[in-house]
N, C-alpha and C positions, 0 to 999 in steps of 0.2 A: 640163695635167692629163688623165689617162686616165679618161674617164667610163664605166668598166666597173664594174658592181656586184660587190662581193666575194662576195655571197651565191651567185652563179652558180657560182663555183669551189668554195665550201664544200659546196654541194649535190652537185656532181659528185664531189668528193673523198670524201665520206662514203658516198654511195649507190652509186657505181660503182667508183671507183679502189681504195679500201681493201679492200672485200670481193671485187671481181671480178678486179683485176689484182695487187694486193699480197697478196691471200689472207689477210688478217688475221682473227682470231677476232672474234666479236660483242663480247666484253668489251673487247678492245683498241680496237675502233671506238667503243664507248661512252666510253672514256677520251679519245679525240680529240674526241668530241662534247662532253664536259664542258669540255674546254679552250676550245672555241669558244663555249660558253655564257658562260664567264667573260670571254672576250675581247669578246664583244658587250656584255656588261654594263659592262665597262670603257669601251668607246667611248661608250656611252649616258650613263653616270653621270659620267665624268671628262672626256670630250671633247665631250659634248652632241651626239653624232652617233647618230641612231637606227639600228637594225640594217639597215633597208631602204635607208638612204642612205649606207652605208659603201662607198666606192669603193676600187678597187685601189690608188690613190695613198695612201689612208689607212693602208694596210698597209705601213709603212716602219720603218726602224731606230729613229727617235726614238720613235714610238708604241709599238713592241714593247718597247723598253728601259724605257719608262715603265710598260708593262703588267706586266712581271716584277717591277719594283720595287713596284708597287701590290699584287701578290700577297703580297709579304712584309710590307709596312707596313700595308695596309688589311685584308687577309684573314688576316694572321698565319700565312701558309704557311711551312713549314720550308724550308730551303735545298734539301733533297732534293725536296720537292714542286715548288718553283720550278723546279728543273732538269728535272723530268719534263715540266712544262708547256712549258718552252722547247724541249725535245727534240721535242715534238709540233709546235710551230711550225716548227722547222727542217725536219721531215719535210714539212710542208705547203709550205714554200719550195721544196724540191727538186721537188715535184710541179709547182708553178707554173713553175719554170724549164724543165721539159720541155714543159709545156702552152703557155707563152708565152715563147719565147726572148728576146723584147724586154724582159722583166722581169729578165733575168739579173743585171744590176748591182745593182738594188734588192734582189733576194733574197740576193745575195752579202753585202750589207751587214748584212742581218738574221742571216745565218749566222755573221757575225763576232761577234755578241753572245755573250760567253763564259759557260760554266757556272761556278758558284761551287764552290769546294772544300768538301767535307763531311767531317765526322768519320766514321770507320768505325763502322758500327752494330754492336751486339752481337746475338748470336743468343740468343733467349729459349727455354729448354727446361727440362724437369724431369727428374729422375732416374728410373730404372726402377721403384723401389719406389713413388714418388709416382704415376707413371703407372699402375701396376698397381692401386693403390687407386682412382684416378679411374675406370678402366674397369670396376671391379667395383661401382660405386655403383648404377647403374640396376637396378631390380627387374624381372628378366626374366619374372617370373610374371604381370606385367600386360602388356597389349598395347602400351601407350605406353612402358613400361619396356624391353620387348624392342626396340622401334624405336630408343630412345635408346642402348641398349647396342650395337646393331649399327652405328649411325651413328658413335658415338665410336670404337669398335674399328676400323671400316673406315678412318676418318681416320688412325688411328695405324698400322694394319697395312700399308696401302698407301703411306703417306706422301704421299697425293694433296693437291692444292690444294683449297680449299673449293669453288671453282666447278666443279672436276672432279667432286667428290662430288655437287654439285647436278645435274650433267648425266648421271649414271649411270642406266642403264635395266636392267631384268631381262635383256635380251638380252646385256648386257655381262658377265654373271656366268656363270662356269663352275664348277659345284659338284663335278663328277666329278673324280677324280684324273687329272692334277694340277690342283687348283683354282686358278683365275686370275680376275683382274678386268681387263677391257679399258678403259683410261682414255684419253679424248680430251683432250689437253693444249693448250698454247698453239700457235697456228698450225695447229690441227686435227691435230696430230701424235698418232698413236696409239701407246701402249705397253701391253704386256701384263705385268701384275704378278702374281707368284705370291702366294698367301695361305696361311696356316697352316691345318691341319685344324680347329682350334678356331674360327677365323674362318669357315671354310666351313660348319661346323655351325651357328654362330650366324646366318649369312646364310640358310641353308636354313630354319631355324626361323622366321625373320622373314618370309621370302617366302611360306612356307606360311600363317603367321598372317594375313598381309594379302592372301592369294590372288594373289600376284604371280608364281606359277609357272605361270599359265595362258598358253597361246600367244597369246591375243588381247590380252594385256597386256605382251607382250615389249618394246614400245616406249614404255610408260608410264614416268613418273619412278619411280626406285627408292625415293626418299624423297619423300613427298607431304605437302602441307598439308591442312587440314581440308576444303578445297574440291576436293581431288583433283588440284590443280596441283603443279608442281614446287616443292619446298621451296627457299626462297631462302637466300642467304648470311646475311641477317639472321635468318632462322628458325633456321639452324644455330648462329649465334652465341648466340641465346637459349638453346638447349639446352645448349651448352657452358658458358655462364655459370652456368646453374642448378646444375650439378654441381661446377664449379670453386669456387663459393662454399662448398659443403659441405666440399670437400677442404681448403680454406685454413684451416678451423677446426683441422685437425690438422697440416697440413704447410705452414703459412704461410711458414716460413723457407726452404722449398725452391722457392717460387713467385716468378716475376718479378712486378713491380708490375702489369703488364698481360699477362694470358694470353689470347691470341686463338686461334681455331680453327687458324690457321697454325702455332701453336706445336706442334701434334701432329706436323706435318711436320718441324719442326726437331728435336723430341725423337726421332723415329724415326731421323733421319739421324745424330744424335749417338750413339744407342744402338748402331746398326750399326757406326759407326766405332770406338767403344769396345770392341766385340766383335771387332775385327780384320778386319772386312769390307773388301774392296778398294774404293777410291774409284771405280773404273770401274763396279762393280756399283751403288754408291750413286747415281752419276750417272744410270745407266739407270733405276733405280727412281724417281728424282725427276723424270725427264724433262728434265734439264739438257742443253742443246746443247753447252756448253763445260765441260770438266773443271775449269776455273779457278773456275767458279761453285760447284762442289762442294767445292773445296779449302778454302773458308772454314771448313768444319767441322773440318778437320784442324788449322787454326791455333788453334782455340778451346780444344780439350781435349787435355791431354797424356796422359790415361789411355787409351792406345790399345788395350791388349790385356788384357782382364779375363776374359771368359768366352766360350765357344764360342757361335755364333749360335743353335743350337737350344736351348741352355740359357738364354740371356739374352734372347731376343727374343719368346718366347711369353707375352705379357702379356694376351692376349685371354681374358676369363673363360670357364671351361669351362661346359658346359651344366648341370652339377649345381649351379652357383651361380645362387642366384637371379640518200615522195619529194617533197622540196620542190617546190611548184608556185607559180605566180604569185599564186593567190588565198589563199595561206597565208603568214603572217609567218614569217620565218626562225627566230625563237625558238620559235614554236609547232611548227614542223617538227622542230627539234632535240629538243624535249620529247617529241614523238611517237615518237622512235626507241627509247624504252625506259624 
């Protein structure tokens, strides 16, 4: 048996390898961290091995096979979630193979654990009329309403991911013609997305109302909570849910069972596609690396050419409408990461 504590490698992997060598984003690293939390919980609850006593030999094919089965049966994880956790483990195995070549065979056995086939998911989105109604709901005569209107409209107009919206700063906004938003996406890849004049006007009014157009606030969060900190994904979900609940009273038949902030991104993509916009442009707007990721939208809707982009896309309300260390347990260290 190799009397090497697994925590040494987990610590190095999360604090040095993923951010420094692999160059992964904070949110991706948090996803790996969450996997390790579950794995440590599994070892402790199911195998009676406390986190600080897990050895490299305990990280083997039999235990990992039992772990992914435990995710499905005990935690009711979907097959998709189970596969995501397994992919994280596979990535860690490849790191260990480079770090400790003597572990090559053991890691290869874990890499042989297969992914399960999943049903192709559906893309949840709403039509343009429903989206237009949703974006018009916030009362822009109030300060809070102006913030909500700007937030919802920016989610739609840029097609950005929720975390990308959380990370926006005033310095990322260009209001002069041509108005753009600089978005930092997955892997810290930056893309510049053009916005419509109505979106630019709404953003300008919002930034002026919240005094975000001052130079000393250039690097502050564009959308803030009551404490002045960055608005979280949970905070954005709360705002979205508040208005979706109202819209469903009128347009319930047009709404998916679960409408999340990410559905703004799906809706924008579908509306562009239906207006005849080239998939390459949609790919660049969304920040997809592979055009195949974008092609899923083309397979979903057959109504490809309805209206020109300028006529069909301007839904934004106009302004006349209202490091793990020896003295710290591994689980505590994982929890401290965010």
